[in-house]
C-alpha beads as a LAMMPS data file, in Angstrom:
LAMMPS data file: protein, C-alpha beads

341 atoms
340 bonds

1 atom types
1 bond types

-500.0 500.0 xlo xhi
-500.0 500.0 ylo yhi
-500.0 500.0 zlo zhi

Masses

1 110.0

Atoms # bond

1 1 1 -38.651 160.950 -7.954
2 1 1 -36.283 158.393 -9.567
3 1 1 -32.580 158.691 -9.624
4 1 1 -32.394 160.110 -13.187
5 1 1 -35.385 162.533 -12.542
6 1 1 -34.124 165.310 -10.330
7 1 1 -33.978 169.083 -9.404
8 1 1 -31.213 170.750 -7.636
9 1 1 -30.202 174.266 -6.937
10 1 1 -26.775 174.879 -7.936
11 1 1 -24.264 177.187 -9.630
12 1 1 -25.268 176.988 -13.183
13 1 1 -22.177 178.912 -14.600
14 1 1 -19.077 180.483 -13.041
15 1 1 -16.908 182.754 -15.088
16 1 1 -13.562 184.414 -14.100
17 1 1 -12.111 187.077 -16.435
18 1 1 -8.370 187.740 -15.767
19 1 1 -6.663 190.915 -17.066
20 1 1 -7.490 194.053 -18.912
21 1 1 -10.746 194.792 -20.768
22 1 1 -10.703 197.889 -22.743
23 1 1 -13.824 200.304 -23.001
24 1 1 -16.287 198.524 -25.522
25 1 1 -14.213 195.528 -25.721
26 1 1 -15.994 192.212 -25.264
27 1 1 -15.117 188.971 -23.440
28 1 1 -17.227 185.821 -23.163
29 1 1 -17.322 182.714 -20.839
30 1 1 -17.593 179.276 -22.251
31 1 1 -20.778 177.735 -23.076
32 1 1 -22.618 175.490 -20.576
33 1 1 -24.609 173.076 -22.618
34 1 1 -27.778 171.147 -21.532
35 1 1 -29.179 167.859 -22.788
36 1 1 -32.487 167.057 -24.464
37 1 1 -34.027 166.157 -21.050
38 1 1 -32.678 169.085 -19.141
39 1 1 -33.745 172.594 -18.219
40 1 1 -32.699 175.470 -16.045
41 1 1 -33.827 178.784 -14.366
42 1 1 -31.585 181.515 -13.078
43 1 1 -32.687 183.428 -9.998
44 1 1 -29.351 184.971 -8.993
45 1 1 -26.452 186.744 -10.808
46 1 1 -23.605 187.463 -8.574
47 1 1 -20.771 189.790 -9.600
48 1 1 -17.340 189.960 -7.902
49 1 1 -16.533 193.233 -9.521
50 1 1 -12.959 194.429 -10.805
51 1 1 -11.062 196.753 -8.683
52 1 1 -8.363 199.368 -9.208
53 1 1 -7.211 199.774 -5.783
54 1 1 -10.203 200.636 -3.612
55 1 1 -12.242 201.675 -6.622
56 1 1 -14.652 199.421 -8.590
57 1 1 -14.150 199.560 -12.154
58 1 1 -17.001 199.694 -14.750
59 1 1 -18.094 196.478 -16.529
60 1 1 -21.367 195.525 -18.181
61 1 1 -22.440 191.817 -17.605
62 1 1 -25.028 190.270 -19.976
63 1 1 -26.638 186.822 -19.919
64 1 1 -27.228 184.507 -23.033
65 1 1 -29.798 181.910 -22.800
66 1 1 -30.150 179.362 -25.451
67 1 1 -27.812 181.377 -27.602
68 1 1 -29.637 184.702 -27.299
69 1 1 -28.719 187.769 -25.230
70 1 1 -31.360 188.623 -22.683
71 1 1 -31.922 192.416 -23.854
72 1 1 -33.930 193.164 -20.902
73 1 1 -31.102 192.541 -18.349
74 1 1 -27.900 194.746 -18.148
75 1 1 -25.945 194.199 -15.074
76 1 1 -23.087 196.498 -13.671
77 1 1 -20.542 195.391 -11.182
78 1 1 -22.168 197.228 -8.294
79 1 1 -25.530 195.562 -9.000
80 1 1 -24.797 191.968 -8.304
81 1 1 -23.594 191.606 -4.763
82 1 1 -22.771 188.035 -4.147
83 1 1 -23.447 185.737 -1.174
84 1 1 -19.849 185.702 -0.048
85 1 1 -17.631 186.718 2.928
86 1 1 -16.940 190.379 3.207
87 1 1 -20.064 191.511 1.178
88 1 1 -22.525 193.618 3.240
89 1 1 -25.741 192.815 1.143
90 1 1 -27.252 189.796 -0.689
91 1 1 -27.791 189.383 -4.429
92 1 1 -30.975 190.888 -5.896
93 1 1 -33.060 188.092 -7.161
94 1 1 -34.154 187.867 -10.738
95 1 1 -37.394 186.229 -9.632
96 1 1 -38.966 184.102 -6.975
97 1 1 -37.874 180.633 -8.167
98 1 1 -40.478 178.631 -6.489
99 1 1 -43.461 180.792 -7.427
100 1 1 -46.009 179.887 -10.293
101 1 1 -47.159 183.603 -10.256
102 1 1 -45.876 185.061 -13.488
103 1 1 -45.343 188.484 -11.816
104 1 1 -43.106 186.751 -9.126
105 1 1 -41.283 184.042 -10.995
106 1 1 -39.518 186.009 -13.762
107 1 1 -36.332 183.828 -13.568
108 1 1 -34.937 183.465 -16.967
109 1 1 -35.486 179.906 -18.198
110 1 1 -33.706 177.815 -20.935
111 1 1 -33.149 174.310 -22.009
112 1 1 -30.275 174.426 -24.209
113 1 1 -27.268 176.523 -23.377
114 1 1 -26.013 179.367 -21.019
115 1 1 -23.368 181.948 -21.342
116 1 1 -22.298 185.252 -20.076
117 1 1 -20.439 188.122 -21.888
118 1 1 -18.707 191.151 -20.405
119 1 1 -17.981 194.573 -22.035
120 1 1 -15.663 197.127 -20.692
121 1 1 -17.111 200.565 -19.871
122 1 1 -15.868 203.910 -18.999
123 1 1 -12.228 204.100 -17.796
124 1 1 -11.406 200.526 -19.015
125 1 1 -11.192 197.460 -16.666
126 1 1 -7.824 196.364 -15.221
127 1 1 -8.814 194.083 -12.421
128 1 1 -9.992 190.489 -12.529
129 1 1 -13.709 189.797 -12.029
130 1 1 -16.069 186.710 -11.436
131 1 1 -19.652 186.239 -12.437
132 1 1 -21.676 183.408 -10.939
133 1 1 -25.222 182.457 -11.999
134 1 1 -27.250 180.413 -9.585
135 1 1 -30.618 178.684 -10.029
136 1 1 -32.521 175.409 -10.684
137 1 1 -31.344 172.413 -12.708
138 1 1 -34.063 170.151 -13.920
139 1 1 -33.749 166.721 -15.497
140 1 1 -36.876 164.959 -17.000
141 1 1 -40.408 166.187 -16.862
142 1 1 -41.207 164.815 -13.542
143 1 1 -38.542 167.065 -11.902
144 1 1 -40.424 170.099 -13.367
145 1 1 -44.052 168.861 -12.335
146 1 1 -42.710 167.841 -8.787
147 1 1 -41.307 171.455 -8.394
148 1 1 -44.062 173.499 -10.136
149 1 1 -47.127 171.407 -10.102
150 1 1 -49.101 170.501 -13.221
151 1 1 -49.582 174.264 -14.348
152 1 1 -47.573 177.363 -14.512
153 1 1 -49.627 180.525 -14.121
154 1 1 -53.023 178.809 -13.565
155 1 1 -54.203 182.353 -12.986
156 1 1 -55.554 185.015 -13.780
157 1 1 -53.142 187.228 -11.763
158 1 1 -53.414 190.936 -11.360
159 1 1 -51.069 193.811 -10.408
160 1 1 -52.918 196.771 -9.199
161 1 1 -51.607 200.345 -8.681
162 1 1 -54.433 201.719 -6.620
163 1 1 -52.594 205.243 -6.326
164 1 1 -52.544 205.632 -9.996
165 1 1 -55.798 203.727 -10.867
166 1 1 -53.858 201.126 -13.006
167 1 1 -54.341 197.447 -13.246
168 1 1 -52.803 194.734 -15.438
169 1 1 -53.797 191.056 -15.717
170 1 1 -51.899 187.969 -17.087
171 1 1 -53.947 184.968 -17.898
172 1 1 -52.108 182.311 -19.904
173 1 1 -51.936 178.934 -17.909
174 1 1 -49.381 176.527 -19.431
175 1 1 -48.973 172.864 -18.716
176 1 1 -45.595 172.047 -17.026
177 1 1 -43.362 169.953 -19.261
178 1 1 -39.885 170.250 -20.814
179 1 1 -41.716 170.933 -24.098
180 1 1 -43.381 173.933 -22.658
181 1 1 -40.812 175.264 -20.267
182 1 1 -39.501 177.917 -22.533
183 1 1 -43.068 179.143 -23.380
184 1 1 -43.949 179.926 -19.687
185 1 1 -45.438 183.424 -19.645
186 1 1 -42.684 184.613 -17.327
187 1 1 -38.775 184.480 -17.831
188 1 1 -38.947 183.623 -21.640
189 1 1 -38.268 186.654 -23.904
190 1 1 -39.498 184.752 -26.969
191 1 1 -42.545 183.051 -25.365
192 1 1 -46.066 183.630 -26.625
193 1 1 -47.518 186.790 -25.217
194 1 1 -48.628 187.828 -22.670
195 1 1 -45.140 187.475 -20.996
196 1 1 -43.214 189.019 -18.217
197 1 1 -39.477 189.573 -18.004
198 1 1 -37.052 190.980 -15.391
199 1 1 -36.064 194.477 -16.611
200 1 1 -32.821 195.599 -15.110
201 1 1 -30.482 198.291 -16.480
202 1 1 -28.142 201.180 -15.522
203 1 1 -27.280 204.446 -16.992
204 1 1 -24.585 207.150 -16.527
205 1 1 -24.982 210.844 -17.908
206 1 1 -23.201 211.023 -21.238
207 1 1 -23.761 214.670 -21.445
208 1 1 -23.325 217.322 -18.700
209 1 1 -26.263 218.432 -16.645
210 1 1 -27.602 221.945 -17.222
211 1 1 -27.513 223.738 -13.800
212 1 1 -30.748 223.468 -11.819
213 1 1 -32.554 221.748 -14.890
214 1 1 -34.216 218.432 -15.030
215 1 1 -31.953 215.949 -16.530
216 1 1 -33.818 213.186 -18.607
217 1 1 -32.177 209.803 -18.743
218 1 1 -33.135 209.615 -22.400
219 1 1 -30.820 208.126 -25.025
220 1 1 -32.645 210.075 -27.835
221 1 1 -31.576 213.491 -26.356
222 1 1 -27.893 212.368 -26.181
223 1 1 -28.017 211.917 -22.491
224 1 1 -26.664 208.371 -22.392
225 1 1 -23.914 206.779 -24.371
226 1 1 -25.676 203.369 -25.162
227 1 1 -29.258 202.856 -26.250
228 1 1 -29.772 200.220 -23.633
229 1 1 -29.185 202.749 -20.991
230 1 1 -32.275 204.533 -21.968
231 1 1 -34.718 205.204 -18.939
232 1 1 -37.387 206.968 -21.042
233 1 1 -40.236 204.897 -22.353
234 1 1 -43.065 205.858 -24.640
235 1 1 -45.310 203.041 -23.584
236 1 1 -48.261 201.714 -25.485
237 1 1 -51.398 200.319 -23.792
238 1 1 -49.980 196.600 -24.071
239 1 1 -46.526 197.514 -22.807
240 1 1 -46.055 197.965 -19.098
241 1 1 -43.291 198.449 -16.497
242 1 1 -43.405 197.700 -12.804
243 1 1 -40.722 199.788 -11.060
244 1 1 -39.474 197.996 -8.035
245 1 1 -36.050 199.285 -6.973
246 1 1 -33.862 202.201 -7.806
247 1 1 -30.181 202.844 -6.870
248 1 1 -27.973 205.867 -7.348
249 1 1 -24.125 206.103 -6.930
250 1 1 -23.437 209.934 -6.793
251 1 1 -20.678 211.490 -9.082
252 1 1 -17.371 211.721 -7.298
253 1 1 -17.812 215.539 -6.924
254 1 1 -21.175 214.792 -5.286
255 1 1 -23.304 217.263 -7.309
256 1 1 -26.344 215.110 -8.050
257 1 1 -29.125 216.300 -5.696
258 1 1 -32.524 214.680 -6.446
259 1 1 -34.008 211.907 -8.428
260 1 1 -37.689 210.978 -9.262
261 1 1 -39.900 209.096 -11.786
262 1 1 -42.134 211.151 -14.165
263 1 1 -45.133 209.056 -15.164
264 1 1 -47.835 210.549 -17.533
265 1 1 -46.507 214.005 -16.745
266 1 1 -46.776 213.526 -12.892
267 1 1 -43.767 213.328 -10.461
268 1 1 -43.442 210.444 -8.078
269 1 1 -42.838 210.736 -5.195
270 1 1 -43.990 214.196 -4.676
271 1 1 -40.960 215.238 -2.480
272 1 1 -38.374 213.569 -4.769
273 1 1 -35.677 211.227 -3.413
274 1 1 -32.585 212.907 -1.927
275 1 1 -29.469 211.581 -3.541
276 1 1 -26.860 213.763 -1.983
277 1 1 -23.895 211.639 -0.936
278 1 1 -24.333 211.925 2.875
279 1 1 -28.180 211.591 2.651
280 1 1 -28.735 209.264 -0.313
281 1 1 -32.096 207.618 0.002
282 1 1 -31.313 205.291 -3.048
283 1 1 -28.217 203.348 -2.305
284 1 1 -27.316 201.101 -5.289
285 1 1 -26.584 197.968 -3.682
286 1 1 -22.901 197.445 -4.568
287 1 1 -20.405 195.434 -2.609
288 1 1 -17.904 196.627 -0.014
289 1 1 -15.372 198.903 -1.807
290 1 1 -12.127 198.683 0.178
291 1 1 -13.896 199.465 3.417
292 1 1 -14.578 203.103 2.546
293 1 1 -18.203 202.647 1.826
294 1 1 -20.690 199.926 2.482
295 1 1 -23.691 200.209 0.248
296 1 1 -27.101 199.114 1.709
297 1 1 -29.276 198.778 -1.322
298 1 1 -30.780 198.416 -3.783
299 1 1 -33.523 200.633 -2.340
300 1 1 -36.779 198.374 -2.661
301 1 1 -39.507 200.957 -3.332
302 1 1 -42.293 201.061 -0.719
303 1 1 -44.493 201.996 -3.567
304 1 1 -44.117 200.090 -6.770
305 1 1 -45.215 201.890 -9.759
306 1 1 -47.255 200.371 -12.642
307 1 1 -46.945 202.361 -15.824
308 1 1 -48.257 201.831 -19.385
309 1 1 -50.134 203.742 -22.075
310 1 1 -48.064 206.892 -21.213
311 1 1 -44.507 208.477 -21.181
312 1 1 -42.478 207.142 -18.281
313 1 1 -39.084 208.580 -17.302
314 1 1 -36.363 208.715 -14.697
315 1 1 -35.176 212.243 -14.022
316 1 1 -32.382 213.826 -11.933
317 1 1 -31.211 217.296 -11.174
318 1 1 -27.919 218.751 -9.916
319 1 1 -27.326 220.981 -6.814
320 1 1 -26.557 224.031 -8.913
321 1 1 -23.187 222.708 -10.246
322 1 1 -23.222 220.925 -13.491
323 1 1 -22.274 217.157 -13.481
324 1 1 -19.938 216.541 -16.491
325 1 1 -19.729 213.284 -18.451
326 1 1 -16.196 212.908 -17.328
327 1 1 -17.531 212.562 -13.661
328 1 1 -20.846 210.917 -14.210
329 1 1 -23.438 209.621 -11.669
330 1 1 -24.864 206.148 -11.958
331 1 1 -28.596 205.166 -11.768
332 1 1 -29.759 201.607 -11.617
333 1 1 -33.249 200.300 -12.020
334 1 1 -34.798 196.877 -11.060
335 1 1 -38.262 196.515 -12.820
336 1 1 -40.487 194.073 -14.493
337 1 1 -41.560 194.342 -18.184
338 1 1 -44.979 192.893 -19.395
339 1 1 -46.061 192.499 -22.951
340 1 1 -49.631 191.839 -23.480
341 1 1 -51.088 189.806 -26.472

Bonds

1 1 1 2
2 1 2 3
3 1 3 4
4 1 4 5
5 1 5 6
6 1 6 7
7 1 7 8
8 1 8 9
9 1 9 10
10 1 10 11
11 1 11 12
12 1 12 13
13 1 13 14
14 1 14 15
15 1 15 16
16 1 16 17
17 1 17 18
18 1 18 19
19 1 19 20
20 1 20 21
21 1 21 22
22 1 22 23
23 1 23 24
24 1 24 25
25 1 25 26
26 1 26 27
27 1 27 28
28 1 28 29
29 1 29 30
30 1 30 31
31 1 31 32
32 1 32 33
33 1 33 34
34 1 34 35
35 1 35 36
36 1 36 37
37 1 37 38
38 1 38 39
39 1 39 40
40 1 40 41
41 1 41 42
42 1 42 43
43 1 43 44
44 1 44 45
45 1 45 46
46 1 46 47
47 1 47 48
48 1 48 49
49 1 49 50
50 1 50 51
51 1 51 52
52 1 52 53
53 1 53 54
54 1 54 55
55 1 55 56
56 1 56 57
57 1 57 58
58 1 58 59
59 1 59 60
60 1 60 61
61 1 61 62
62 1 62 63
63 1 63 64
64 1 64 65
65 1 65 66
66 1 66 67
67 1 67 68
68 1 68 69
69 1 69 70
70 1 70 71
71 1 71 72
72 1 72 73
73 1 73 74
74 1 74 75
75 1 75 76
76 1 76 77
77 1 77 78
78 1 78 79
79 1 79 80
80 1 80 81
81 1 81 82
82 1 82 83
83 1 83 84
84 1 84 85
85 1 85 86
86 1 86 87
87 1 87 88
88 1 88 89
89 1 89 90
90 1 90 91
91 1 91 92
92 1 92 93
93 1 93 94
94 1 94 95
95 1 95 96
96 1 96 97
97 1 97 98
98 1 98 99
99 1 99 100
100 1 100 101
101 1 101 102
102 1 102 103
103 1 103 104
104 1 104 105
105 1 105 106
106 1 106 107
107 1 107 108
108 1 108 109
109 1 109 110
110 1 110 111
111 1 111 112
112 1 112 113
113 1 113 114
114 1 114 115
115 1 115 116
116 1 116 117
117 1 117 118
118 1 118 119
119 1 119 120
120 1 120 121
121 1 121 122
122 1 122 123
123 1 123 124
124 1 124 125
125 1 125 126
126 1 126 127
127 1 127 128
128 1 128 129
129 1 129 130
130 1 130 131
131 1 131 132
132 1 132 133
133 1 133 134
134 1 134 135
135 1 135 136
136 1 136 137
137 1 137 138
138 1 138 139
139 1 139 140
140 1 140 141
141 1 141 142
142 1 142 143
143 1 143 144
144 1 144 145
145 1 145 146
146 1 146 147
147 1 147 148
148 1 148 149
149 1 149 150
150 1 150 151
151 1 151 152
152 1 152 153
153 1 153 154
154 1 154 155
155 1 155 156
156 1 156 157
157 1 157 158
158 1 158 159
159 1 159 160
160 1 160 161
161 1 161 162
162 1 162 163
163 1 163 164
164 1 164 165
165 1 165 166
166 1 166 167
167 1 167 168
168 1 168 169
169 1 169 170
170 1 170 171
171 1 171 172
172 1 172 173
173 1 173 174
174 1 174 175
175 1 175 176
176 1 176 177
177 1 177 178
178 1 178 179
179 1 179 180
180 1 180 181
181 1 181 182
182 1 182 183
183 1 183 184
184 1 184 185
185 1 185 186
186 1 186 187
187 1 187 188
188 1 188 189
189 1 189 190
190 1 190 191
191 1 191 192
192 1 192 193
193 1 193 194
194 1 194 195
195 1 195 196
196 1 196 197
197 1 197 198
198 1 198 199
199 1 199 200
200 1 200 201
201 1 201 202
202 1 202 203
203 1 203 204
204 1 204 205
205 1 205 206
206 1 206 207
207 1 207 208
208 1 208 209
209 1 209 210
210 1 210 211
211 1 211 212
212 1 212 213
213 1 213 214
214 1 214 215
215 1 215 216
216 1 216 217
217 1 217 218
218 1 218 219
219 1 219 220
220 1 220 221
221 1 221 222
222 1 222 223
223 1 223 224
224 1 224 225
225 1 225 226
226 1 226 227
227 1 227 228
228 1 228 229
229 1 229 230
230 1 230 231
231 1 231 232
232 1 232 233
233 1 233 234
234 1 234 235
235 1 235 236
236 1 236 237
237 1 237 238
238 1 238 239
239 1 239 240
240 1 240 241
241 1 241 242
242 1 242 243
243 1 243 244
244 1 244 245
245 1 245 246
246 1 246 247
247 1 247 248
248 1 248 249
249 1 249 250
250 1 250 251
251 1 251 252
252 1 252 253
253 1 253 254
254 1 254 255
255 1 255 256
256 1 256 257
257 1 257 258
258 1 258 259
259 1 259 260
260 1 260 261
261 1 261 262
262 1 262 263
263 1 263 264
264 1 264 265
265 1 265 266
266 1 266 267
267 1 267 268
268 1 268 269
269 1 269 270
270 1 270 271
271 1 271 272
272 1 272 273
273 1 273 274
274 1 274 275
275 1 275 276
276 1 276 277
277 1 277 278
278 1 278 279
279 1 279 280
280 1 280 281
281 1 281 282
282 1 282 283
283 1 283 284
284 1 284 285
285 1 285 286
286 1 286 287
287 1 287 288
288 1 288 289
289 1 289 290
290 1 290 291
291 1 291 292
292 1 292 293
293 1 293 294
294 1 294 295
295 1 295 296
296 1 296 297
297 1 297 298
298 1 298 299
299 1 299 300
300 1 300 301
301 1 301 302
302 1 302 303
303 1 303 304
304 1 304 305
305 1 305 306
306 1 306 307
307 1 307 308
308 1 308 309
309 1 309 310
310 1 310 311
311 1 311 312
312 1 312 313
313 1 313 314
314 1 314 315
315 1 315 316
316 1 316 317
317 1 317 318
318 1 318 319
319 1 319 320
320 1 320 321
321 1 321 322
322 1 322 323
323 1 323 324
324 1 324 325
325 1 325 326
326 1 326 327
327 1 327 328
328 1 328 329
329 1 329 330
330 1 330 331
331 1 331 332
332 1 332 333
333 1 333 334
334 1 334 335
335 1 335 336
336 1 336 337
337 1 337 338
338 1 338 339
339 1 339 340
340 1 340 341
């Protein structure tokens, strides 16, 4: 590779916000611009979250690629543990950066500009926080072909959920070049279909739970404040999700009891996940919080669920005491979203 044709793994963007950020107020980083012969893919989003004493404050982090918000990715400060001293877990990857399998390399890809924006959430933000986006920088076509080979997704590629009798196939090989990079069938929200994107979001209960009654994480029912928090999907045959990891931070009063996914009217897993504070099977993966708790997650699901053509939901239940919106639980989901042609 010639000197002006190169690939490097690097910090693509680093942004620190100092000072307060009120609930629903927005702050944005400067834009990182790329030249006509350059491109990038993001595999890691690291968040050094804001603190008030030993408590993590609540902030939404979103990524803008080539001027557009990635609406499939909503990150909370607890969901982006960095590779840094004092943090017990590593960041959860947005994709396998070296793979040409579209179900694996869902790293967001761009060739123009990169930015992040932050929104204050419940309780406001008073502490400073930092966001780092890491990934691959490419200069010239040869850097791309040396890294990926001549074709992205030479396929076809399948995902099979044998337990539920479901399978989905992606078959859209794309020659590798700067001109085609943002049309690869994974990591590009505006690419031709079929396409695959990382699908990451979190939610808090905006309404109180009804004692001993299933609570649907459904925005249309008034159970979340923001539409993007919705974890209820009426999926068509050509819309699919692969559920890969789930995390829960219990309410402070510790009254959330169990969580499960409801797919086509059937509960999975059959014995539900125990989310009680001392027994939480779904740690969320946040950073160390003043030495009080070290989270271990996110919990990578031993059984990844493929769902399409059905109603899919995440549901929870309390332990017999209602969980109010003033002391909400937090649920985080890591998945992949597939749109077929």
